[in-house]
Structure formats: C-alpha cells, structure tokens
C-alpha positions as CSV (number, residue, x, y, z in Angstrom):
1,X,76.8,159.5,79.3
2,X,75.6,156.4,81.1
3,X,76.2,152.6,80.8
4,X,74.1,150.4,78.5
5,X,70.9,149.1,79.8
6,X,69.8,145.5,79.1
7,X,66.6,145.0,81.0
8,X,63.3,144.2,79.2
9,X,61.0,147.2,78.8
10,X,57.5,146.2,79.7
11,X,55.7,142.8,79.7
12,X,55.0,141.5,76.2
13,X,53.5,138.4,74.8
14,X,55.7,136.2,72.6
15,X,55.1,137.4,69.0
16,X,53.3,135.3,66.5
17,X,55.1,135.9,63.2
18,X,53.1,135.7,60.0
19,X,54.2,133.3,57.3
20,X,54.5,134.7,53.8
21,X,51.1,135.9,52.5
22,X,49.4,135.2,55.7
23,X,48.3,137.8,58.3
24,X,48.3,137.8,62.0
25,X,48.6,140.5,64.6
26,X,51.7,140.4,66.7
27,X,53.5,142.4,69.3
28,X,57.2,142.7,70.0
29,X,59.3,142.7,73.2
30,X,61.9,145.5,73.0
31,X,64.9,146.5,75.0
32,X,67.4,149.3,75.3
33,X,70.9,148.3,74.3
34,X,72.8,151.6,74.7
35,X,71.9,155.1,75.8
36,X,73.7,158.4,76.1
37,X,73.1,161.9,77.3
38,X,75.7,162.9,74.5
39,X,78.1,161.0,72.3
40,X,81.7,160.5,73.2
41,X,84.7,158.9,71.4
42,X,87.7,156.8,72.3
43,X,90.0,159.4,71.0
44,X,93.5,158.4,69.8
45,X,95.1,161.5,71.4
46,X,94.4,163.7,74.4
47,X,94.6,166.8,72.3
48,X,91.7,165.6,70.1
49,X,89.6,164.9,73.1
50,X,90.4,168.3,74.7
51,X,89.5,170.2,71.5
52,X,86.3,168.2,71.2
53,X,85.3,169.1,74.8
54,X,86.5,172.7,74.7
55,X,84.5,173.5,71.6
56,X,81.6,171.5,72.7
57,X,81.4,169.8,69.4
58,X,79.4,167.0,70.9
59,X,76.3,169.3,70.8
60,X,75.9,168.5,67.1
61,X,77.0,164.9,67.1
62,X,74.0,162.8,66.3
63,X,73.8,159.0,65.8
64,X,71.8,158.6,62.6
65,X,72.0,155.0,61.3
66,X,72.7,151.9,63.4
67,X,73.5,148.4,62.1
68,X,75.0,145.2,63.4
69,X,77.1,142.7,61.6
70,X,77.5,138.9,61.9
71,X,80.0,139.3,64.7
72,X,77.5,141.4,66.7
73,X,79.6,144.5,66.1
74,X,77.4,147.6,66.2
75,X,78.0,150.5,63.8
76,X,76.8,154.1,64.0
77,X,76.9,156.8,61.4
78,X,77.3,160.4,62.6
79,X,76.8,162.7,59.7
80,X,78.9,165.9,59.6
81,X,76.0,168.3,59.5
82,X,78.2,170.7,61.6
83,X,81.9,171.2,62.0
84,X,83.7,169.2,64.6
85,X,82.3,165.7,64.3
86,X,85.3,163.5,65.1
87,X,84.4,160.5,62.9
88,X,81.4,160.0,60.7
89,X,81.4,156.2,60.7
90,X,82.0,154.3,63.9
91,X,81.7,151.1,65.9
92,X,80.4,151.1,69.5
93,X,83.0,150.0,72.0
94,X,82.8,149.6,75.8
95,X,85.5,151.6,77.6
96,X,85.5,151.6,81.4
97,X,82.0,150.2,81.4
98,X,80.6,152.9,79.1
99,X,79.7,152.9,75.4
100,X,81.8,155.1,73.3
101,X,82.5,155.4,69.6
102,X,85.5,154.1,67.7
103,X,86.3,155.5,64.2
104,X,85.6,152.9,61.5
105,X,87.5,151.6,59.6
106,X,90.1,153.9,61.1
107,X,90.7,157.5,62.1
108,X,92.6,158.1,58.9
109,X,89.5,157.0,56.9
110,X,87.5,159.7,58.7
111,X,89.7,162.7,57.8
112,X,87.6,165.7,56.9
113,X,88.8,167.6,53.9
114,X,90.2,164.5,52.1
115,X,87.7,163.5,49.5
116,X,89.3,160.1,49.0
117,X,88.0,159.0,52.5
118,X,84.8,159.4,54.4
119,X,83.4,162.9,54.7
120,X,79.8,162.6,55.9
121,X,78.0,159.3,56.1
122,X,74.3,159.1,56.8
123,X,73.1,155.9,55.1
124,X,74.9,152.6,54.6
125,X,74.0,148.9,54.3
126,X,75.6,145.6,55.3
127,X,74.8,143.0,52.7
128,X,74.4,139.2,52.8
129,X,78.1,138.8,51.8
130,X,79.2,140.8,54.9
131,X,80.1,143.8,52.8
132,X,79.3,147.3,53.9
133,X,78.0,149.7,51.2
134,X,78.8,153.2,52.5
135,X,77.1,156.2,51.0
136,X,79.2,159.4,51.4
137,X,77.3,162.6,51.3
138,X,80.5,164.5,50.6
139,X,79.3,167.8,52.1
140,X,80.3,169.0,55.6
141,X,78.1,171.5,57.4
142,X,75.8,171.8,54.4
143,X,78.6,173.2,52.2
144,X,78.8,172.3,48.5
145,X,80.1,168.8,48.1
146,X,83.7,169.0,46.8
147,X,84.5,167.3,43.5
148,X,84.9,163.5,44.1
149,X,83.5,163.6,47.6
150,X,80.1,162.1,46.8
151,X,80.8,158.4,46.5
152,X,79.8,154.9,47.2
153,X,82.4,152.8,49.0
154,X,82.2,149.0,49.4
155,X,84.1,147.6,52.4
156,X,84.8,143.9,53.1
157,X,84.0,143.5,56.8
158,X,85.5,140.0,56.9
159,X,88.9,141.0,55.4
160,X,88.7,144.6,56.7
161,X,89.6,146.1,53.4
162,X,88.3,148.4,50.7
163,X,86.8,146.6,47.7
164,X,85.8,149.6,45.6
165,X,85.1,153.3,45.7
166,X,82.9,154.8,43.0
167,X,82.4,158.5,42.6
168,X,78.9,159.6,42.0
169,X,78.9,162.2,39.1
170,X,77.7,165.7,39.7
171,X,75.0,165.4,37.1
172,X,73.6,162.5,39.1
173,X,73.9,164.1,42.5
174,X,74.1,167.9,42.1
175,X,76.8,169.0,44.6
176,X,75.0,172.0,45.9
177,X,71.5,170.5,46.5
178,X,72.1,166.8,46.9
179,X,71.6,165.1,50.2
180,X,72.4,161.5,49.7
181,X,70.3,159.8,52.4
182,X,70.0,156.0,52.3
183,X,70.8,152.9,50.3
184,X,69.5,149.4,49.6
185,X,71.3,146.7,47.8
186,X,70.3,144.0,45.3
187,X,73.2,141.7,44.7
188,X,71.0,139.2,42.9
189,X,70.3,141.5,40.0
190,X,73.3,143.7,40.4
191,X,71.8,147.0,41.4
192,X,71.7,149.4,44.4
193,X,69.1,152.2,45.0
194,X,69.8,155.5,46.8
195,X,67.5,158.2,48.0
196,X,68.5,161.8,47.4
197,X,66.5,164.0,49.7
198,X,67.5,167.1,47.7
199,X,67.7,169.2,50.9
200,X,71.5,169.9,50.8
201,X,71.0,173.6,50.3
202,X,68.8,174.9,53.2
203,X,66.4,177.7,52.6
204,X,66.6,177.1,48.8
205,X,64.5,174.9,46.4
206,X,64.5,171.2,47.2
207,X,65.3,168.7,44.4
208,X,64.6,165.1,45.6
209,X,65.1,162.0,43.5
210,X,66.1,158.3,43.3
211,X,69.6,157.2,42.1
212,X,70.0,153.7,40.6
213,X,73.5,152.1,40.5
214,X,74.3,149.3,38.0
215,X,77.0,147.2,39.7
216,X,78.1,145.6,36.4
217,X,78.7,148.8,34.4
218,X,79.4,151.0,37.4
219,X,77.0,153.6,36.0
220,X,74.4,155.7,37.8
221,X,71.1,157.0,36.7
222,X,68.9,159.6,38.4
223,X,65.1,159.1,38.2
224,X,62.0,160.7,39.6
225,X,63.9,164.0,39.9
226,X,61.6,166.5,41.7
227,X,58.6,164.0,41.3
228,X,55.9,164.6,43.9
229,X,56.9,161.3,45.6
230,X,60.5,162.4,46.1
231,X,59.7,166.0,47.1
232,X,58.4,167.5,50.3
233,X,54.7,168.0,50.6
234,X,54.1,171.7,50.2
235,X,53.5,173.6,53.4
236,X,53.7,170.4,55.4
237,X,54.0,170.8,59.2
238,X,54.0,168.2,61.9
239,X,54.5,167.9,65.6
240,X,56.0,165.4,68.0
241,X,54.3,165.4,71.5
242,X,52.4,168.6,70.4
243,X,55.8,170.2,69.9
244,X,56.2,171.8,66.4
245,X,59.2,170.3,64.5
246,X,61.4,173.3,63.8
247,X,59.4,176.1,65.4
248,X,60.7,179.0,63.4
249,X,60.5,177.4,59.9
250,X,59.1,174.1,58.6
251,X,61.5,171.3,58.0
252,X,61.7,170.2,54.3
253,X,63.1,166.8,53.5
254,X,62.4,164.9,50.3
255,X,63.0,161.2,49.5
256,X,64.5,159.6,52.6
257,X,63.3,156.2,53.9
258,X,63.9,153.4,51.4
259,X,63.2,149.7,51.4
260,X,63.6,146.8,48.9
261,X,61.1,143.9,48.9
262,X,62.5,140.5,49.6
263,X,61.9,139.4,46.0
264,X,63.8,142.5,44.9
265,X,60.8,143.4,42.7
266,X,59.5,146.5,44.5
267,X,61.3,149.6,45.8
268,X,59.5,151.4,48.6
269,X,60.3,154.9,49.7
270,X,58.9,158.0,51.4
271,X,59.8,161.6,52.2
272,X,60.1,162.9,55.7
273,X,57.8,165.8,55.3
274,X,54.8,163.7,54.2
275,X,53.1,160.6,55.4
276,X,52.5,158.6,52.3
277,X,54.4,155.4,51.3
278,X,55.3,155.0,47.6
279,X,56.4,152.1,45.5
280,X,57.8,151.5,42.0
281,X,58.6,148.3,40.1
282,X,62.4,147.7,40.0
283,X,62.2,146.2,36.5
284,X,61.6,149.7,35.3
285,X,64.5,151.0,37.3
286,X,67.0,148.3,36.2
287,X,66.5,149.1,32.5
288,X,68.3,152.4,31.9
289,X,66.7,152.6,28.4
290,X,63.2,153.1,29.9
291,X,62.2,156.8,29.7
292,X,61.9,158.5,33.0
293,X,58.4,159.6,32.0
294,X,57.3,156.0,32.1
295,X,58.8,155.5,35.6
296,X,57.1,158.7,36.8
297,X,53.7,157.5,35.6
298,X,54.3,154.1,37.2
299,X,54.8,155.3,40.8
300,X,52.2,153.8,43.1
301,X,50.9,155.7,46.1
302,X,50.2,153.0,48.7
303,X,48.5,155.3,51.2
304,X,49.3,157.2,54.4
305,X,51.3,155.6,57.2
306,X,49.5,157.9,59.6
307,X,52.9,159.2,60.7
308,X,56.0,160.9,59.3
309,X,58.9,158.5,58.8
310,X,62.6,158.7,58.6
311,X,64.2,155.2,58.2
312,X,62.7,152.0,56.7
313,X,63.8,148.4,56.2
314,X,62.0,145.4,54.7
315,X,62.2,141.9,56.1
316,X,62.6,138.5,54.3
317,X,58.8,137.8,54.5
318,X,57.5,140.8,52.6
319,X,56.8,143.4,55.3
320,X,58.2,146.9,55.2
321,X,59.1,148.3,58.7
322,X,59.2,152.1,59.1
323,X,60.0,154.5,61.9
324,X,57.2,156.6,63.3
325,X,58.3,160.1,64.1
326,X,54.9,161.3,65.2
327,X,54.0,157.9,66.6
328,X,57.3,157.6,68.6
329,X,58.1,154.0,67.6
330,X,58.0,151.5,64.8
331,X,55.3,150.5,62.4
332,X,55.1,148.1,59.4
333,X,53.3,147.8,56.1
334,X,51.9,144.5,54.9
335,X,51.7,144.3,51.1
336,X,49.4,141.3,51.4
337,X,46.6,143.2,53.2
338,X,47.8,146.6,52.1
339,X,47.6,147.7,55.7
340,X,49.7,150.0,57.9
341,X,50.2,148.7,61.4
342,X,51.7,150.0,64.7
343,X,54.3,147.6,66.1
344,X,55.6,149.4,69.2
345,X,55.9,152.8,70.8
346,X,57.7,154.4,73.7
347,X,57.7,158.0,75.0
348,X,61.5,157.9,75.0
349,X,61.6,157.2,71.2
350,X,61.9,160.8,70.1
351,X,62.8,160.9,66.4
352,X,63.4,157.2,65.6
353,X,65.9,157.4,62.8
354,X,67.7,154.3,61.5
355,X,66.7,150.7,61.4
356,X,68.2,147.3,60.5
357,X,67.9,143.6,61.2
358,X,70.3,141.4,63.2
359,X,70.8,137.7,62.6
360,X,68.6,136.6,65.5
361,X,65.1,137.7,64.5
362,X,65.2,141.3,65.8
363,X,65.2,144.8,64.4
364,X,67.8,147.3,65.7
365,X,66.9,151.0,65.7
366,X,67.8,154.2,67.3
367,X,66.4,157.5,68.3
368,X,68.3,160.8,68.5
369,X,66.0,163.8,69.1
370,X,67.1,165.3,65.8
371,X,64.3,167.8,65.9
372,X,65.7,169.2,69.1
373,X,69.4,168.9,68.4
374,X,69.2,170.9,65.1
375,X,66.5,173.3,66.3
376,X,67.5,177.0,66.4
377,X,68.1,177.6,69.3
378,X,68.9,174.1,70.4
379,X,66.3,172.5,72.7
380,X,67.9,169.6,74.5
381,X,68.5,168.8,78.2
382,X,72.1,167.5,78.0
383,X,71.7,166.0,81.5
384,X,69.0,163.6,80.3
385,X,70.6,160.1,80.1
386,X,68.1,159.1,77.4
387,X,68.7,161.6,74.7
388,X,70.2,159.1,72.4
389,X,69.2,155.4,72.5
390,X,69.9,152.2,70.5
391,X,67.0,149.7,70.8
392,X,66.4,146.0,69.9
393,X,62.9,144.6,69.2
394,X,62.3,140.9,68.7
395,X,60.2,140.1,65.7
396,X,60.5,136.3,65.2
397,X,63.1,133.5,65.0
398,X,63.1,133.2,61.2
399,X,62.8,136.9,60.4
400,X,65.8,138.6,58.8
401,X,66.6,141.4,56.4
402,X,65.2,141.5,52.9
403,X,68.7,140.6,51.8
404,X,68.0,137.0,53.0
405,X,64.6,136.7,51.4
406,X,63.4,135.2,48.1
C-alpha cells in the first residue's frame, strides 16, 4: 500500500462544458487521489488485524463503489463476495500518511451474520438531502441471502443516524439468484430504482431485473424480469488489453449500471456482458398498475457504447457517464445528439467500476482489477502499487449529479 498521489496526470485543455441541449466536444483533466497495492483497515483490535493478515483475507477485498459527501468524506463499498472482508461499507482515512479504510457507520454496523446490519454492500447513493441510500445484497460469499438480509437502509449523514431500514421481499429479490447491484434515487417523485444483476448463483441460470421502490407506500415492484435488456447477452465474451475476462468460463452479469436523467423522466441501464445502453420512461415504472408487458414493450435500445460497462451516473445537464471496461476509462452518452463519446482513458484504469459526482464539478471513480482478482486462479501482482485506484476528473464548474438537475 502506498500514499495518495495528487499530481495531475498529463496535460489537458480546460474543458468546454456544453449547456443543456447544446453539443461541444470537451476533454477532462484527471488526477489520482488514492492508490493501493491492496486494501487495509484501521482495525479496532490487534487480533482482528492479525487474523486478517494471517488468512490473507485482503486478497479478495475489492473497492467497488466510491462516493464523496458534502464534507469531502470519501466512502468505499467492499462487497463480501468472499469470506473475511472486515467491513463492507467504509470511509477512507489517512493513518501514518497512508490511506486506510474505517468501517462505516461503525464496526458493529458491519457485523457479518447479523441480518439487521450491513452484510454485503455494492451499490449505494448519497442524495441531495445528504442521506445515504444503502443497498444490502444480504448474501456473503455467494451464499443464499438469509431472510431479512436483503434490504434498503437510509442513513442521515448529517446527524449520523439510521432513518429507515426496509427489507426487500423474497418475491422481489429471489434470495438464491438475486444480486442487488446499484441504486438511483428520485426524491422529487418519491421513487428509487435498483438493478438486480440476477447473477447471485454462479454457474446457474441468470435472472436479471429492475426493482422499483415507492417511498410513500414502502412497496417494491420487480419489472423487466429476465428481459433481454436485463439479461446477459448469450455467449458474450470480451477482453481487456487482449486478455480474456475470466479465461476458463465467460463472465455473466445482467442489469448492472443504472442512471437517472436529471428531469427524472428516463431510467438508463445496461448489463455488464453486453455493450448496449437501454432506456425506459419512468412514468411507466412509477405506476404499479401498468402491466409489466407494456413496460417490456417500451424499452428503448439506444445503441452500443462500443465497450462493456459497469457503473454509470447521469449529470445535471442530461448526459449519462459510463465506465469503459474494454476502453479503460470513462465515456458519456448525449441524449441530444444520441451519440456515445469517449471522455478519458488511462492504461492503469483496469476495470473501472463505480462513479459519482462531487460538489466541485468533477466525477469520482475507481478501478479495481475485478477481472484479475476474482479470476481462478487469481492473476494479480500484489506488489503493484496501482492495483486499486480512486480518480477524480474535472468536468465543469456547474456540473453536478442528476440529483441537482431539473
């Protein structure tokens, strides 16, 4: 593990940011905020740290989603896709000049085996009211999610307290196959949207879908179950740097990346094992009386991004930013020109995963070499100081998350 790096990477022109419904090309300066050869924690006891080191649990500790709040606190989710992950939701702290993780909101809240607290977090969101919406996958090491473990928690970051915890019913997220992936929030209309990749039972059929949550009634609805847009593309294979992703068997991940337009009117999403971007009108999703058949027929295929994608995030000016796995960087879709555009790329950006906006006109994103960490056998050089990186890229002074648009 090495200290954070703050120098600018390369010489870039100051970006020209397009106004709404106008198009300009622009580039983005980017910088490395933190990087590690492997993750480490600021453990509360020496015994915990010794056990972590002796069992080499760090070999399957992967930073998945990164976000930053109004106080410039950085958060990192580390899903429990293997045993031994100390804490699944964390903040980044500097200890002895090095970035380490601190369990958030506490170590007690990250106790494995207690379904009342956080079991395995991949996706989460920080909304415009400074509340964190935490999506708990429930399952640890791909086991069946225990009863009550799949849930949506709402945490007040300002008061540092739990506001609500809502269990997601088993008929909405099947405990064996579900893989709750990511979430976007619409406080204006009172809804949240969740992608279920359906890949929670490896080597078995995949059942992807979209989950809609009504904040007023606290009811969930599952739509687009096993629809082509939420499933993996059959026999899909892809490479990163001419390196096949999962050499021995093709990776299969359904609905994953999700983004909500600034006017809250369109939900964008994509699968990992595919390159298309899809969209659906949220008016259809918000009315639980509309038959799923109508929603299925209303899905729009916007075209190929030219790359596989993991995380996505929309800005307040209408664009949809997406990670480029094959392209090793970030791209964006403009709904005004219906075009897919490359924003930035770097050879160190191996498996760009999560993405969010700060309050200063930049996107925050991370890469984690997922395809090498969870390859069998594992294929990572643990002496490489750039295995895991958090980046910041400036987009424009007035650019923020979709949460501040419209």
